[in-house]
C-alpha positions as CSV (number, residue, x, y, z in Angstrom):
1,M,102.8,94.3,135.9
2,R,102.6,93.0,132.3
3,N,102.7,95.7,129.6
4,E,99.3,94.6,128.2
5,E,97.7,95.0,131.6
6,R,98.9,98.6,132.1
7,N,96.5,101.6,132.1
8,S,95.0,101.7,128.6
9,T,94.4,105.4,128.9
10,T,98.1,106.0,128.3
11,M,98.2,106.5,124.6
12,G,101.9,106.3,123.5
13,Y,104.6,103.7,124.0
14,R,108.0,104.0,125.7
15,V,110.5,102.7,123.3
16,A,114.3,102.1,123.4
17,V,116.5,101.7,120.4
18,A,119.7,99.8,121.2
19,G,122.6,100.2,118.8
20,A,121.2,103.6,117.8
21,T,124.5,104.9,116.4
22,G,125.0,102.0,113.9
23,N,123.6,101.8,110.4
24,V,120.5,99.8,111.3
25,G,119.9,101.7,114.6
26,R,119.9,105.0,112.8
27,E,117.5,103.6,110.2
28,M,115.2,102.4,113.0
29,L,115.0,105.9,114.4
30,N,114.4,107.3,110.9
31,I,111.6,104.9,110.3
32,L,109.9,105.3,113.7
33,A,109.8,109.1,112.9
34,E,108.7,108.6,109.3
35,R,105.8,106.3,110.2
36,E,104.9,108.5,113.2
37,F,105.1,105.6,115.6
38,P,103.0,106.4,118.6
39,A,105.8,106.8,121.2
40,D,105.6,109.1,124.2
41,E,109.3,108.5,124.8
42,I,112.2,107.4,122.6
43,V,115.5,106.5,124.1
44,A,118.7,106.0,122.1
45,L,121.1,103.4,123.6
46,A,124.6,102.4,122.6
47,S,127.9,101.3,124.2
48,S,130.0,103.5,126.4
49,R,132.0,104.8,123.4
50,S,128.9,106.7,122.2
51,T,127.4,107.8,125.5
52,G,126.6,111.5,125.5
53,D,126.6,111.8,121.7
54,E,123.6,113.4,120.0
55,I,121.7,111.6,117.3
56,E,118.9,112.8,115.1
57,Y,115.4,111.4,115.4
58,G,114.4,111.2,111.8
59,E,113.9,114.5,110.0
60,T,112.0,116.0,112.9
61,G,114.9,118.2,114.0
62,R,114.7,116.5,117.4
63,K,117.9,115.2,118.8
64,L,118.4,112.4,121.2
65,K,121.3,112.1,123.7
66,V,122.7,108.6,123.6
67,K,122.6,106.7,126.8
68,N,124.9,103.8,127.9
69,I,123.0,100.5,127.6
70,E,125.1,99.0,130.4
71,H,123.5,101.4,132.9
72,F,120.0,101.7,131.4
73,D,117.0,100.6,133.4
74,P,114.4,99.2,131.0
75,A,111.6,98.9,133.7
76,G,108.5,100.7,132.5
77,F,109.5,100.6,128.8
78,D,107.1,98.8,126.5
79,M,109.6,97.6,123.8
80,A,113.2,97.8,122.7
81,L,114.5,97.5,119.2
82,F,117.9,95.8,119.3
83,A,120.6,96.3,116.6
84,I,123.7,95.4,118.7
85,G,124.8,92.0,117.5
86,S,124.5,88.6,119.0
87,E,127.2,88.9,121.8
88,A,125.7,92.1,123.3
89,T,122.1,90.8,122.7
90,E,122.9,87.7,124.8
91,I,123.8,89.9,127.7
92,Y,121.1,92.6,127.5
93,A,118.0,91.0,125.9
94,P,117.1,88.7,128.8
95,K,117.5,91.7,131.2
96,F,115.2,93.9,129.2
97,A,112.7,91.0,128.7
98,A,112.7,90.2,132.4
99,A,111.9,93.8,133.2
100,G,108.8,93.6,131.1
101,C,110.2,95.4,128.0
102,T,109.6,93.3,124.9
103,V,112.7,92.9,122.8
104,I,112.6,93.0,119.0
105,D,116.0,91.7,118.1
106,N,117.8,92.1,114.8
107,S,120.7,89.7,115.5
108,S,120.7,86.0,114.7
109,L,120.8,84.9,118.3
110,Y,117.2,84.0,118.9
111,R,116.0,83.3,115.3
112,M,115.9,79.5,115.6
113,D,114.8,79.4,119.2
114,P,111.5,77.5,119.3
115,D,110.2,79.8,122.1
116,V,110.9,83.0,120.1
117,P,108.7,84.0,117.1
118,L,110.6,84.9,113.9
119,I,108.4,87.5,112.2
120,V,107.8,89.1,108.9
121,P,104.5,90.9,109.4
122,E,103.3,90.4,105.8
123,V,104.0,86.7,106.0
124,N,103.3,85.3,109.5
125,A,101.8,88.0,111.7
126,E,99.9,85.5,113.8
127,A,103.1,83.9,115.0
128,I,103.8,87.0,117.2
129,D,101.2,85.6,119.6
130,G,104.0,83.3,121.0
131,Y,106.2,86.2,122.1
132,R,105.2,85.9,125.8
133,A,107.3,82.8,126.2
134,K,110.5,84.8,126.4
135,N,109.2,88.3,125.8
136,I,111.5,88.4,122.8
137,I,110.7,88.6,119.0
138,A,113.3,87.9,116.3
139,N,113.8,89.8,113.1
140,P,115.0,87.5,110.2
141,N,118.1,87.8,108.1
142,C,118.0,90.6,105.6
143,S,118.1,88.3,102.6
144,T,115.4,86.0,104.0
145,A,113.0,88.9,104.8
146,Q,112.6,90.2,101.3
147,M,112.5,86.7,99.8
148,V,109.6,85.5,102.0
149,V,107.6,88.6,101.3
150,A,107.8,87.7,97.6
151,L,107.2,84.0,98.1
152,K,104.3,84.0,100.6
153,P,101.5,85.1,98.2
154,L,102.7,82.7,95.6
155,H,102.9,79.9,98.1
156,D,99.3,80.6,99.2
157,A,98.2,80.4,95.6
158,A,100.1,77.3,94.3
159,T,102.1,75.8,97.1
160,I,105.9,76.1,96.7
161,R,107.8,72.9,96.5
162,R,111.4,74.2,95.9
163,V,113.3,77.5,95.8
164,V,116.7,78.1,94.2
165,V,118.0,81.6,95.1
166,S,121.2,83.5,94.2
167,T,121.7,86.7,96.2
168,Y,123.6,89.9,95.3
169,Q,124.1,91.4,98.7
170,S,125.3,94.9,99.3
171,V,128.2,95.7,101.6
172,S,126.0,97.6,104.1
173,G,124.9,94.1,105.2
174,A,128.4,93.8,106.7
175,G,128.0,97.1,108.6
176,K,129.7,100.5,108.3
177,S,133.1,98.8,108.0
178,G,131.9,97.0,104.9
179,M,130.8,100.3,103.3
180,D,134.0,102.0,104.3
181,E,136.1,99.2,102.7
182,L,134.3,99.4,99.4
183,F,134.7,103.2,99.3
184,E,138.4,103.1,100.3
185,Q,139.3,100.3,97.9
186,S,137.5,101.9,95.0
187,R,139.4,105.2,95.6
188,N,142.7,103.4,96.2
189,I,142.4,101.5,92.9
190,F,141.9,104.7,91.0
191,V,145.0,106.4,92.5
192,G,147.2,103.3,92.6
193,D,147.3,102.8,96.3
194,S,147.1,99.5,98.2
195,N,143.7,97.8,98.1
196,E,144.3,94.9,100.5
197,P,141.0,93.5,102.0
198,V,140.4,93.9,105.8
199,K,136.7,93.4,106.3
200,F,136.1,91.0,103.4
201,T,138.1,87.9,102.5
202,K,138.9,89.3,99.0
203,Q,138.8,92.6,97.2
204,I,135.2,93.8,97.1
205,A,135.7,96.8,94.8
206,F,134.9,95.9,91.2
207,N,134.5,92.3,92.3
208,V,132.0,89.8,93.7
209,I,132.6,87.4,96.6
210,P,130.6,84.2,96.9
211,H,131.2,84.0,100.6
212,I,129.1,85.6,103.4
213,D,129.6,84.5,107.0
214,K,131.4,81.3,108.0
215,F,131.7,78.1,106.0
216,L,129.9,75.0,107.3
217,E,131.0,71.4,106.9
218,D,128.7,70.7,103.9
219,G,130.4,73.5,101.9
220,S,127.6,76.1,102.3
221,T,128.0,79.3,104.3
222,K,126.1,80.3,107.4
223,E,124.3,83.0,105.4
224,E,123.0,80.4,103.0
225,W,122.0,78.1,105.9
226,K,120.1,81.0,107.5
227,M,118.0,81.5,104.3
228,V,117.1,77.8,104.3
229,V,116.1,77.4,108.0
230,E,114.5,80.8,108.4
231,T,112.3,80.4,105.4
232,K,111.1,77.1,106.8
233,K,110.3,78.6,110.2
234,I,108.6,81.7,108.8
235,M,106.7,80.3,106.0
236,D,106.5,76.5,105.7
237,P,108.9,73.7,106.9
238,K,108.1,71.7,103.8
239,V,109.6,74.2,101.4
240,K,113.0,73.2,100.1
241,V,115.5,76.0,99.6
242,N,118.9,76.1,98.0
243,A,120.8,79.4,98.3
244,T,124.0,80.9,97.0
245,C,124.9,84.1,98.8
246,V,127.2,86.6,97.1
247,R,128.6,90.0,98.3
248,V,128.6,92.6,95.5
249,P,130.2,96.1,95.3
250,V,126.9,97.9,96.0
251,F,126.6,100.2,99.0
252,V,122.9,99.6,99.9
253,G,120.2,97.3,98.5
254,H,120.1,93.5,98.2
255,A,119.0,91.8,95.0
256,E,118.0,88.2,94.5
257,S,117.4,85.9,91.5
258,I,114.7,83.4,92.6
259,N,113.6,80.3,90.8
260,I,110.5,78.7,92.2
261,E,108.9,75.3,91.6
262,F,105.2,74.9,92.6
263,E,103.0,71.9,93.3
264,K,100.2,73.4,91.3
265,E,100.2,75.1,87.9
266,L,100.9,78.9,88.1
267,S,101.8,81.0,85.0
268,A,104.0,84.0,85.0
269,E,101.0,86.2,84.2
270,E,99.0,84.7,87.2
271,A,102.0,85.3,89.4
272,Q,102.3,88.9,88.3
273,N,98.6,89.5,89.1
274,I,99.1,88.0,92.6
275,L,102.2,90.0,93.3
276,R,100.6,93.2,92.1
277,E,98.1,93.0,94.9
278,A,100.3,91.5,97.6
279,P,101.2,93.5,100.8
280,G,104.6,95.0,100.9
281,I,105.3,94.3,97.2
282,M,105.7,96.7,94.3
283,L,105.6,95.0,90.9
284,V,107.7,96.8,88.3
285,D,107.9,94.4,85.4
286,K,108.0,96.0,81.9
287,R,109.6,93.9,79.3
288,E,111.7,96.7,77.9
289,D,114.9,98.5,78.5
290,G,114.9,99.8,82.1
291,G,111.6,98.1,82.9
292,Y,112.8,96.6,86.2
293,V,114.2,97.8,89.5
294,T,117.8,97.7,90.6
295,P,119.3,98.2,94.1
296,V,120.2,101.9,93.5
297,E,116.5,102.6,92.9
298,C,115.2,100.8,96.0
299,V,117.3,102.8,98.6
300,G,115.1,104.6,101.1
301,E,111.9,102.7,100.0
302,Y,109.7,100.5,102.1
303,A,108.6,98.1,99.4
304,T,110.1,94.8,98.2
305,F,110.3,95.3,94.4
306,I,109.6,92.4,92.0
307,S,110.6,92.4,88.3
308,R,111.5,89.9,85.5
309,V,108.7,87.5,86.3
310,R,108.8,84.8,83.7
311,D,107.9,81.1,83.1
312,D,110.7,78.5,83.6
313,P,110.3,76.1,80.7
314,T,112.8,73.6,82.1
315,I,110.5,72.3,84.9
316,D,106.8,71.8,85.4
317,N,105.1,74.6,87.3
318,G,108.1,76.9,87.5
319,I,108.7,80.6,87.4
320,S,111.7,82.9,87.9
321,L,111.8,86.4,89.2
322,W,114.0,89.3,90.3
323,C,113.6,90.7,93.9
324,V,115.2,93.9,95.2
325,S,114.9,95.6,98.5
326,D,116.7,98.1,100.8
327,N,118.4,95.8,103.2
328,L,118.8,98.4,105.9
329,R,115.0,98.9,105.7
330,K,112.9,95.8,104.9
331,G,115.9,93.6,105.6
332,A,116.3,95.1,109.1
333,A,115.0,98.4,110.5
334,L,111.7,98.6,108.7
335,N,110.8,95.0,109.5
336,A,111.6,95.6,113.2
337,V,109.4,98.7,113.3
338,Q,106.6,96.8,111.5
339,I,106.9,94.1,114.3
340,A,106.6,96.9,116.9
341,E,103.5,98.2,115.2
342,L,102.1,94.7,115.0
343,L,102.9,94.1,118.7
344,G,101.1,97.2,119.6
345,R,98.0,96.5,117.5
346,R,97.7,92.9,118.5
347,H,98.8,92.8,122.2
348,L,99.7,96.1,123.9
349,K,96.8,98.2,122.4
350,K,97.7,101.4,124.1
351,A,97.4,103.6,120.9
352,D,94.8,103.9,118.2
């Protein structure tokens, strides 16, 4: 029986979090608890290595015993939030979906599948209506998610023609191993020990690396390609995007320098007024020392922060801005939970 046809007197959802012991999975559990997601049952899933471990469910004091995803039966569960990477997702997502459990997937596997909606709730909530085709919903790349939150209200006002973005992406985007490498290299440099890179292609401590994911034939990287094609799918296929993605020695929080060219005239002041009222955005734009937001300040926050909004005098109808967000939250876990909330409101409708 389809989830939306089940007894509507049952108030809460049954939810599984796959990859619950990783950075994003833990954040998913934290946010489900923080936002008091209406769940009658929450199950933490991971690989056999973590089976039996206990993991905290937010700050509630409640602990969940981790179950092995390989042996888990998803029948009767309403939704599963996946943070297990593309290879494992390819194995388990179709099984969960076939059992009637809607998969909200954080990997890149299904993002460009035409039968799978790619959702940022503040931007294209209505696209979720296509989820029934495969019973899977895709979460966008972390750098794309925060950018389209910033772009959408401006696009609605003046129609974006072209975007040039340079990213400053934290090492947590590469997982726990990326965070460990930054910490260990920084320490080793201070004490004179070896700082050879393992996770990254070059030293990340006290350095920046203009290389995220694999190189493509045209000289761009896959991370840059993702920003282009995902923005088109989420927002508008006519928008042209040029991206340069850079890994920086920051533990959590992605920053982006975004230059936007519009079809219609839009001043920086008008853009500020639009962004000030836009969903999911916090405008912090004082033209003074410290009157902007940096990655350190956005950690643990839900909002996408916008600063440094200014006119671009080199083109007609252009502005530049600075965009910062917690990549483990809006870039991954928060967006997934927001999709779950949207799915519930729009389709499952079991809770108020």
